[in-house]
C-alpha positions as CSV (number, residue, x, y, z in Angstrom):
1,X,-1.8,-13.1,-12.0
2,X,-6.0,-12.7,-11.9
3,X,-7.5,-9.4,-10.9
4,X,-8.9,-9.7,-7.3
5,X,-12.0,-7.2,-6.9
6,X,-14.2,-6.5,-4.0
7,X,-17.4,-4.1,-4.7
8,X,-19.5,-2.5,-1.6
9,X,-16.5,-2.2,0.8
10,X,-17.4,-0.7,4.2
11,X,-15.1,-0.4,7.3
12,X,-17.3,-3.1,8.3
13,X,-16.0,-5.1,5.9
14,X,-12.3,-4.3,5.7
15,X,-10.5,-6.7,7.7
16,X,-11.7,-9.7,5.4
17,X,-11.1,-7.4,2.2
18,X,-7.2,-7.3,3.6
19,X,-6.9,-10.8,4.5
20,X,-8.0,-11.9,1.3
21,X,-5.6,-9.1,-0.7
22,X,-2.3,-10.8,1.5
23,X,-3.6,-14.4,0.6
24,X,-3.4,-13.3,-3.1
25,X,-0.1,-11.6,-3.4
26,X,2.4,-14.0,-4.3
27,X,5.3,-13.2,-6.1
28,X,6.1,-9.4,-5.5
29,X,5.9,-7.6,-1.9
30,X,4.9,-4.4,-3.4
31,X,1.7,-3.4,-3.9
32,X,1.0,0.5,-5.6
33,X,-2.0,2.4,-3.8
34,X,-4.1,4.5,-6.2
35,X,-7.2,6.4,-5.5
36,X,-7.6,10.3,-4.7
37,X,-7.7,11.8,-1.8
38,X,-9.8,10.3,1.0
39,X,-10.8,7.1,-1.0
40,X,-9.4,5.1,1.8
41,X,-5.6,4.0,0.9
42,X,-4.0,4.5,4.4
43,X,-7.1,3.2,6.0
44,X,-6.6,-0.3,4.1
45,X,-2.6,-0.2,4.4
46,X,-3.3,0.0,8.6
47,X,-5.9,-3.2,7.8
48,X,-3.3,-5.1,5.8
49,X,-0.9,-4.0,8.5
50,X,-2.8,-5.0,11.2
51,X,-3.6,-8.6,9.7
52,X,0.8,-8.9,9.1
53,X,1.0,-8.3,12.8
54,X,1.6,-4.9,13.4
55,X,0.9,-3.6,16.9
56,X,2.6,-0.3,16.8
57,X,0.7,3.0,15.9
58,X,0.6,3.4,12.3
59,X,-0.8,6.6,10.6
60,X,-0.3,8.2,7.2
61,X,3.4,9.6,6.1
62,X,2.4,12.3,4.5
63,X,4.8,14.3,6.2
64,X,7.7,12.1,7.1
65,X,7.3,10.4,3.7
66,X,8.1,6.6,4.8
67,X,6.8,4.8,7.8
68,X,8.6,1.3,9.2
69,X,6.2,-1.0,10.9
70,X,7.4,-3.9,12.7
71,X,5.1,-7.3,12.5
72,X,5.0,-9.5,14.9
73,X,7.1,-12.0,13.4
74,X,9.5,-9.4,13.3
75,X,9.1,-8.6,9.7
76,X,9.5,-4.9,8.6
77,X,6.8,-3.6,6.6
78,X,7.6,0.1,4.6
79,X,4.6,2.6,4.1
80,X,5.4,5.0,1.9
81,X,3.1,8.5,0.7
82,X,4.8,10.0,-2.3
83,X,2.3,13.0,-2.4
84,X,4.7,15.6,-1.8
85,X,7.4,14.0,-3.6
86,X,8.1,15.9,-7.1
87,X,11.0,14.2,-8.2
88,X,12.4,10.7,-9.2
89,X,16.1,12.9,-8.0
90,X,13.7,12.9,-4.3
91,X,13.0,9.2,-4.6
92,X,16.7,8.5,-4.8
93,X,17.3,10.4,-2.6
94,X,14.8,8.6,-0.4
95,X,17.3,5.7,-1.3
96,X,13.5,4.3,-2.6
97,X,16.0,1.5,-4.1
98,X,17.3,-0.4,-1.5
99,X,13.9,-0.4,0.3
100,X,12.3,-1.8,-3.0
101,X,14.9,-4.4,-2.9
102,X,15.1,-5.3,0.6
103,X,12.4,-7.9,0.2
104,X,10.0,-6.3,3.1
105,X,6.3,-5.2,1.9
106,X,6.5,-2.1,0.6
107,X,3.0,-0.3,0.2
108,X,3.3,2.7,-1.9
109,X,0.7,5.6,-2.0
110,X,0.9,7.9,-5.2
111,X,3.5,6.1,-6.7
112,X,2.9,7.8,-10.0
113,X,6.5,9.5,-9.6
114,X,8.7,6.8,-8.9
115,X,8.0,4.6,-11.7
116,X,11.1,4.1,-13.2
117,X,12.1,2.9,-10.1
118,X,9.8,-0.2,-9.6
119,X,10.9,-4.0,-10.1
120,X,9.5,-6.0,-12.9
121,X,7.1,-6.9,-10.7
122,X,4.4,-5.5,-8.5
123,X,0.8,-5.1,-7.4
124,X,-1.7,-2.1,-8.1
125,X,-4.6,-1.6,-5.9
126,X,-7.1,0.9,-7.3
127,X,-9.7,2.3,-4.7
128,X,-12.8,3.9,-5.9
129,X,-15.5,5.5,-4.0
130,X,-18.7,4.5,-4.9
131,X,-21.8,7.0,-4.7
132,X,-23.2,5.2,-1.8
133,X,-20.0,5.9,0.0
134,X,-18.5,2.2,-0.5
135,X,-15.4,1.3,-2.1
136,X,-14.4,-0.8,-4.9
137,X,-11.0,-2.0,-4.9
138,X,-9.4,-3.8,-7.6
139,X,-6.1,-5.9,-7.4
140,X,-4.1,-6.4,-9.9
């Protein structure tokens, strides 16, 4: 798979970025989101979900760990925030393997702790805050 890159991303063009990301997804619905705190991971996930037809209220699952959204085509999207998860055992207790094997979109923020559970194919998305307060985004 080729990398997909975006430079100088602002909120004004986020809908186009989300559209291009969705169009680029082929062999997996699992996307790992990397970026520092406040880089815009949740904001981008919300826009991707909107593009996929989610009309539910979306928020960061920092405290709930997993949010479930339903798209207009009745498909389910799982949004994980593993920031507070400290061990693979906690991931297993959440039933993470079942979510990953569900065939539904799984968007995972702070995915490092879940690495041993990941399937062979997934996407990594990195968001970096630039000096001019724009973002660079790379999907690989």
